[in-house]
Wavefront OBJ file of the C-alpha trace (Angstrom):
o trace
v 116.380 -12.339 133.901
v 117.675 -11.211 137.251
v 118.280 -7.507 137.926
v 122.021 -8.236 138.135
v 122.173 -9.802 134.646
v 120.046 -7.020 133.180
v 122.392 -4.407 134.651
v 125.414 -6.204 133.202
v 123.780 -6.309 129.776
v 123.003 -2.599 129.929
v 126.626 -1.839 130.819
v 127.893 -3.883 127.872
v 125.423 -2.210 125.549
v 126.485 1.200 126.809
v 130.140 0.306 126.264
v 129.455 -0.763 122.677
v 127.523 2.439 122.006
v 130.318 4.566 123.473
v 132.942 2.731 121.433
v 130.820 3.116 118.298
v 130.383 6.842 118.855
v 134.128 7.187 119.448
v 135.019 5.369 116.210
v 132.382 7.348 114.320
v 133.895 10.574 115.645
v 137.336 9.483 114.430
v 135.982 8.709 110.950
v 134.100 11.998 110.732
v 137.196 13.868 111.891
v 139.385 12.076 109.349
v 136.920 12.988 106.596
v 136.897 16.647 107.632
v 140.713 16.744 107.772
v 140.975 15.157 104.308
v 138.618 17.809 102.889
v 140.592 20.634 104.513
v 143.892 19.260 103.187
v 142.398 18.730 99.709
v 141.357 22.380 99.532
v 144.615 23.580 101.065
v 146.518 21.667 98.356
v 144.446 23.339 95.658
v 144.704 26.862 97.031
v 148.427 26.465 97.779
v 149.046 26.946 94.041
v 148.109 30.605 94.400
v 150.925 31.340 96.860
v 154.290 32.273 95.403
v 157.023 29.942 96.696
v 158.945 32.986 97.908
v 156.072 33.672 100.297
v 155.731 30.115 101.602
v 158.204 27.588 100.198
v 156.875 24.808 102.442
v 153.751 24.660 100.241
v 155.746 23.990 97.049
v 155.486 20.214 97.178
v 152.076 20.165 98.824
v 150.300 19.774 95.493
v 152.060 16.452 94.941
v 149.924 15.009 97.743
v 146.660 16.197 96.165
v 145.708 12.756 94.737
v 146.072 11.193 98.187
v 143.498 13.523 99.763
v 141.253 13.232 96.716
v 141.301 9.442 97.037
v 140.462 9.686 100.749
v 137.519 12.027 100.052
v 136.177 9.652 97.401
v 136.596 6.709 99.770
v 134.533 8.479 102.426
v 131.914 9.428 99.831
v 131.346 5.727 99.106
v 131.740 4.707 102.761
v 129.084 7.120 104.038
v 126.743 6.253 101.161
v 126.827 2.628 102.327
v 126.948 2.957 106.119
v 125.696 6.395 107.195
v 124.285 8.705 104.552
v 123.864 11.585 107.021
v 127.628 12.278 106.873
v 128.004 12.090 103.099
v 127.703 15.881 102.888
v 131.267 16.283 104.219
v 132.866 14.748 101.120
v 130.297 16.363 98.828
v 131.169 19.821 100.160
v 134.876 19.125 99.676
v 134.465 17.787 96.143
v 132.213 20.663 95.077
v 134.464 23.322 96.639
v 137.530 21.726 95.048
v 135.936 20.943 91.679
v 138.189 23.329 89.747
v 141.341 21.768 91.186
v 139.973 18.249 90.696
v 139.215 18.964 87.034
v 142.725 20.372 86.572
v 144.212 17.220 88.058
v 141.855 14.711 86.425
v 139.718 16.160 83.606
v 136.875 14.079 82.202
v 136.092 15.095 78.611
v 133.973 13.203 76.110
v 135.775 12.142 72.907
v 135.698 14.930 70.318
v 137.426 13.958 67.051
v 139.571 16.721 65.634
v 138.285 18.466 62.497
v 140.111 19.307 59.298
v 142.629 22.123 59.485
v 144.189 21.206 62.838
v 147.890 21.109 63.566
v 149.327 18.269 65.635
v 151.650 19.303 68.469
v 153.863 16.788 70.279
v 155.964 17.330 73.408
v 158.321 14.616 74.657
v 161.126 14.385 77.203
v 163.240 11.769 75.428
v 165.800 11.277 78.245
v 168.750 11.759 75.898
v 167.204 9.156 73.565
v 168.200 6.612 76.252
v 171.688 6.502 74.734
v 173.444 6.834 78.095
v 171.130 4.420 79.918
v 172.724 1.430 81.556
v 169.712 -0.716 80.790
v 170.396 -3.805 78.722
v 167.683 -2.753 76.264
v 168.896 0.867 75.853
v 169.608 0.367 72.139
v 166.098 -0.970 71.607
v 164.565 1.994 73.463
v 166.650 4.368 71.312
v 165.175 2.788 68.179
v 161.664 2.889 69.630
v 161.884 6.639 70.320
v 163.127 7.400 66.810
v 160.472 5.184 65.272
v 157.773 6.872 67.360
v 158.860 10.350 66.289
v 159.166 9.242 62.659
v 155.584 7.926 62.632
v 154.053 10.680 64.779
v 152.982 12.891 61.842
v 153.259 15.852 64.210
v 153.539 19.293 62.660
v 155.429 20.705 65.655
v 157.681 18.651 67.945
v 159.131 20.000 71.207
v 161.769 17.780 72.789
v 163.432 17.973 76.191
v 166.635 16.224 77.340
v 167.467 16.260 73.646
v 171.222 15.741 73.981
v 172.882 13.126 71.761
v 176.374 12.400 70.445
v 177.556 13.174 66.883
v 178.400 9.574 66.004
v 176.428 6.877 64.237
v 173.573 7.188 66.762
v 173.597 10.968 66.362
v 173.336 10.587 62.601
v 170.277 8.388 63.057
v 168.665 11.119 65.155
v 169.496 13.696 62.485
v 168.058 11.463 59.778
v 164.688 11.479 61.562
v 164.953 15.168 62.468
v 165.484 16.113 58.831
v 161.990 14.896 57.997
v 160.951 18.257 59.481
v 162.307 20.971 57.183
v 162.827 23.481 60.013
v 164.590 22.595 63.248
v 166.644 24.094 66.022
v 168.214 23.123 69.367
v 169.619 24.839 72.424
v 172.477 23.282 74.374
v 172.246 23.821 78.137
v 175.430 22.381 79.609
v 174.936 18.618 79.484
v 171.231 19.161 78.795
v 169.484 20.358 75.620
v 166.062 21.078 74.155
v 165.106 20.521 70.526
v 162.477 21.912 68.197
v 161.252 20.420 64.895
v 158.673 22.164 62.698
v 156.939 21.832 59.354
v 156.512 25.606 59.364
v 159.299 28.140 58.729
v 161.042 29.558 61.794
v 161.285 33.310 61.276
v 162.473 34.254 64.762
v 164.078 32.559 67.763
v 164.200 34.184 71.199
v 165.519 32.647 74.394
v 163.562 33.542 77.517
v 166.136 34.309 80.186
v 166.010 33.163 83.795
v 168.474 32.188 86.482
v 169.047 28.499 85.691
v 171.632 27.761 83.001
v 170.986 23.996 82.873
v 167.331 24.452 81.867
v 165.725 26.735 79.348
v 162.801 28.152 77.417
v 162.914 29.209 73.778
v 160.171 31.059 71.892
v 159.906 30.439 68.139
v 157.875 32.604 65.800
v 156.564 30.453 62.950
v 154.955 31.417 59.665
v 151.801 29.384 58.982
v 150.784 31.250 55.852
v 151.629 34.293 53.797
v 150.971 36.645 56.729
v 149.874 34.344 59.555
v 152.357 33.847 62.414
v 152.233 31.997 65.717
v 154.591 31.646 68.694
v 155.615 28.251 70.077
v 157.534 28.113 73.377
v 159.542 24.991 74.226
v 160.358 24.628 77.935
v 162.343 22.464 80.311
v 161.987 23.709 83.884
v 164.188 22.858 86.857
v 163.513 19.429 88.314
v 163.312 18.498 91.975
v 166.719 16.798 91.555
v 165.401 13.598 93.074
v 168.249 11.082 92.834
v 167.903 7.323 92.407
v 168.502 6.979 96.158
v 165.801 9.559 96.872
v 163.339 7.724 94.646
v 164.088 4.462 96.436
v 163.580 6.209 99.781
v 160.288 7.719 98.599
v 159.060 4.357 97.311
v 159.914 2.608 100.591
v 158.336 5.434 102.566
v 155.066 5.014 100.670
v 155.058 1.211 100.792
v 156.335 0.631 104.350
v 155.988 3.868 106.329
v 156.324 2.115 109.680
v 159.874 1.054 108.894
v 161.343 4.496 108.270
v 161.591 7.733 110.127
v 158.709 9.493 108.406
v 159.289 12.832 110.108
v 162.925 13.258 109.067
v 162.411 11.843 105.564
v 159.388 14.034 104.860
v 161.313 17.049 106.130
v 164.150 16.170 103.767
v 161.821 15.951 100.769
v 159.978 19.169 101.687
v 163.257 21.108 101.871
v 164.576 19.656 98.607
v 161.358 20.190 96.664
v 161.019 23.671 98.173
v 164.417 24.783 96.879
v 163.616 23.515 93.387
v 160.177 25.136 93.524
v 161.727 28.534 94.182
v 163.818 28.192 91.025
v 160.825 26.979 88.986
v 158.791 29.953 90.147
v 161.441 32.252 88.634
v 161.175 30.372 85.347
v 157.370 30.352 85.368
v 157.277 34.096 86.124
v 159.709 34.853 83.269
v 157.807 32.742 80.730
v 154.429 34.099 81.889
v 155.714 37.665 81.507
v 156.825 36.865 77.942
v 153.384 35.393 77.182
v 151.631 38.462 78.600
v 153.790 40.781 76.475
v 152.692 38.856 73.365
v 149.047 38.352 74.335
v 147.876 39.478 70.884
v 149.649 36.526 69.220
v 148.445 32.912 68.978
v 150.724 31.075 71.428
v 151.438 27.393 72.073
v 153.532 26.459 75.099
v 154.964 22.959 75.437
v 157.355 21.113 77.646
v 158.396 19.433 80.827
v 157.463 21.813 83.656
v 158.764 19.320 86.233
v 155.795 20.087 88.458
v 152.306 18.800 89.106
v 149.289 20.596 87.598
v 148.436 21.393 91.232
v 151.448 23.706 91.607
v 152.415 27.366 91.337
v 154.182 27.035 87.954
v 151.100 25.575 86.273
v 148.780 28.060 88.016
v 150.947 31.020 86.968
v 151.075 29.996 83.306
v 147.383 29.130 83.056
v 146.418 32.603 84.194
v 147.163 33.577 80.566
v 146.945 30.233 78.760
v 144.557 27.284 78.618
v 145.697 23.761 79.425
v 144.971 21.656 76.340
v 144.868 18.479 78.415
v 142.352 19.928 80.875
v 140.222 21.114 77.931
v 140.283 17.902 75.898
v 142.029 15.112 77.818
v 140.667 12.276 79.932
v 141.916 11.066 83.314
v 144.955 12.136 85.339
v 147.275 11.886 82.318
v 150.315 10.689 84.248
v 153.377 11.489 82.123
v 156.265 10.728 84.515
v 156.425 7.093 85.572
v 159.689 6.086 87.214
v 160.530 4.518 90.595
v 156.994 4.602 91.959
v 156.582 8.339 91.302
v 153.651 9.141 89.010
v 152.832 12.732 88.037
v 151.710 14.790 85.034
v 154.800 16.916 84.475
v 154.473 17.407 80.706
v 152.102 19.970 79.272
v 150.697 21.634 76.188
v 149.148 25.029 76.921
v 147.690 27.460 74.402
v 146.252 30.956 74.157
v 142.570 31.707 73.604
v 143.183 31.750 69.843
v 143.178 27.928 69.796
v 140.698 25.137 70.444
v 142.233 21.828 71.498
v 141.132 18.302 70.602
v 141.990 14.846 71.947
v 144.929 15.780 74.140
v 146.617 12.485 74.972
v 149.428 11.237 77.171
v 150.632 8.213 75.232
v 151.336 5.650 77.971
v 152.104 2.948 75.410
v 155.355 4.725 74.555
v 157.389 3.942 77.684
v 160.978 4.060 76.399
v 161.829 7.225 78.360
v 160.935 7.971 81.976
v 158.330 10.358 80.511
v 155.430 9.506 78.222
v 154.910 11.828 75.231
v 151.925 14.179 75.194
v 150.215 15.399 72.024
v 147.069 17.194 70.943
v 145.424 18.723 67.902
v 144.904 22.485 67.797
v 142.721 24.551 65.515
v 142.660 28.319 65.398
v 139.274 29.759 66.380
l 1 2 3 4 5 6 7 8 9 10 11 12 13 14 15 16 17 18 19 20 21 22 23 24 25 26 27 28 29 30 31 32 33 34 35 36 37 38 39 40 41 42 43 44 45 46 47 48 49 50 51 52 53 54 55 56 57 58 59 60 61 62 63 64 65 66 67 68 69 70 71 72 73 74 75 76 77 78 79 80 81 82 83 84 85 86 87 88 89 90 91 92 93 94 95 96 97 98 99 100 101 102 103 104 105 106 107 108 109 110 111 112 113 114 115 116 117 118 119 120 121 122 123 124 125 126 127 128 129 130 131 132 133 134 135 136 137 138 139 140 141 142 143 144 145 146 147 148 149 150 151 152 153 154 155 156 157 158 159 160 161 162 163 164 165 166 167 168 169 170 171 172 173 174 175 176 177 178 179 180 181 182 183 184 185 186 187 188 189 190 191 192 193 194 195 196 197 198 199 200 201 202 203 204 205 206 207 208 209 210 211 212 213 214 215 216 217 218 219 220 221 222 223 224 225 226 227 228 229 230 231 232 233 234 235 236 237 238 239 240 241 242 243 244 245 246 247 248 249 250 251 252 253 254 255 256 257 258 259 260 261 262 263 264 265 266 267 268 269 270 271 272 273 274 275 276 277 278 279 280 281 282 283 284 285 286 287 288 289 290 291 292 293 294 295 296 297 298 299 300 301 302 303 304 305 306 307 308 309 310 311 312 313 314 315 316 317 318 319 320 321 322 323 324 325 326 327 328 329 330 331 332 333 334 335 336 337 338 339 340 341 342 343 344 345 346 347 348 349 350 351 352 353 354 355 356 357 358 359 360 361 362 363 364 365 366 367 368 369 370 371 372 373 374 375
């Protein structure tokens, strides 16, 4: 080979090496950024929305950064093991947040003496839906509740009309000897129990269209527990917003990402401020009754990687984190998938087989249930 050809080959080889190092640097940088954002998402839950409202919706992006970290973990394991430590550090440092978002628990059948607790946002029993199968979904919800064999049922968006359909709801409700409801404008929450209700106390906060009610129940001659049914403020994402979000995720190059993301951040931030007020009020009630066995149920309208969940679980345990499996997505409409529905409990309880029942898809929420036994 002539000196000229050898020089040309060396130049090409050098170019390839430079390009490879450049691409490698981009991949390493992307991995580091994904780890930083993963941890920032997790730690953002500790900041009150009044301090930094821009972080309110940050937790909703947690699964994206988790997926990227896991991708890089596999990628480096195959192509360059010397960089695998980046994802490992991120996953270890964020383990607590990852377990909150996606717990992995081995099956543990519930023992004798448990009570079954069910929480379900029934979307007004689908009565007002414009879907052609609304009547069928109404029947499915009633049939599900009838067959649930739950001892305690907490319902959100419980509103229904006192006509023939309303009488069908009441017929199922009356299978539980003790029941109550709270009307909240056009919204409502309902509570059905096999145990006597000896006290009802509404937990006050600023929103009048959402609510929390604490019920003191008698389990035995002298044994009482408190069950709190909650429906927190939603992000008020309209059908148009959901369509925009779905298109933004599927075809980001065709929309103005900057303006649309700013719109969602502002909207979610405002709702997060109102939810923080609700979470603070409910948490204060729980702390004042820390000596009592407490069960807290409901639609918190926020991800488990969020301030509301973090604030409540400072005093209560998440039954799904303790005994569930997988991300437990409970909201499933218009391409938006989050675990908004929760069952939390005080240290007096041990939870078993917490389940988000994805087979029951009549409402835009799946029901969540678990079995609880007093320690």
